[in-house]
C-alpha positions as CSV (number, residue, x, y, z in Angstrom):
1,M,0.0,0.0,0.0
2,N,1.4,3.4,-0.9
3,L,0.5,6.5,1.1
4,T,1.5,10.1,0.7
5,I,2.4,11.5,4.2
6,N,3.2,15.2,4.4
7,G,4.0,15.2,0.6
8,E,6.3,12.2,0.8
9,S,5.4,8.9,-0.8
10,K,5.8,5.9,1.6
11,H,5.2,2.2,1.0
12,F,3.6,-0.1,3.7
13,D,3.4,-3.9,3.2
14,N,-0.1,-4.3,4.7
15,G,-3.3,-2.4,4.9
16,T,-3.7,-0.6,8.1
17,T,-5.8,1.7,10.2
18,L,-4.7,5.2,11.0
19,Q,-4.0,4.3,14.6
20,A,-1.7,1.5,13.6
21,L,0.1,3.8,11.2
22,L,0.7,6.3,14.1
23,V,2.1,3.5,16.2
24,E,4.5,2.5,13.3
25,L,5.6,6.1,12.8
26,G,6.2,6.6,16.6
27,L,3.4,9.2,16.9
28,A,0.8,7.2,18.8
29,E,1.6,8.9,22.1
30,K,2.0,12.5,20.7
31,P,-0.8,15.0,20.2
32,V,-1.3,15.3,16.5
33,V,-3.7,16.9,14.0
34,I,-4.4,14.8,10.9
35,E,-6.0,15.5,7.6
36,L,-6.9,12.5,5.4
37,N,-7.6,13.2,1.8
38,H,-8.2,16.9,2.6
39,K,-10.6,16.2,5.5
40,A,-9.7,16.9,9.1
41,L,-10.2,14.0,11.5
42,A,-11.1,14.1,15.1
43,P,-8.8,12.1,17.4
44,S,-11.8,9.8,18.2
45,E,-11.8,8.7,14.5
46,F,-8.1,7.6,14.4
47,E,-8.6,4.0,15.9
48,A,-11.2,2.8,13.4
49,Q,-10.2,4.8,10.3
50,P,-9.0,2.4,7.6
51,L,-6.4,3.6,5.1
52,S,-6.4,2.7,1.4
53,D,-3.8,2.6,-1.2
54,G,-3.2,6.1,-2.5
55,D,-4.5,8.0,0.5
56,Q,-2.9,11.4,1.3
57,L,-2.3,12.4,4.9
58,E,-1.0,15.5,6.5
59,I,0.2,14.8,10.0
60,I,1.1,17.7,12.3
61,T,2.5,17.2,15.8
62,I,1.5,19.8,18.4
63,A,4.3,21.2,20.5
64,A,4.1,23.7,23.3
65,G,6.7,26.4,23.5
66,G,7.3,30.0,23.6
């Protein structure tokens, strides 16, 4: 399965859910904002959201600072 994440094409061997992808990317424990195919998702949607070949994701981590 090929996904475009933040403008970069990445290949994954198996179909997955958004939550499983976040675990694989090391982002599961971080606060993130995600847009899937130009649609913003609520964090409550991450666990059950399936991903398909060709999906486009924008993943932004939220960081506090000054």
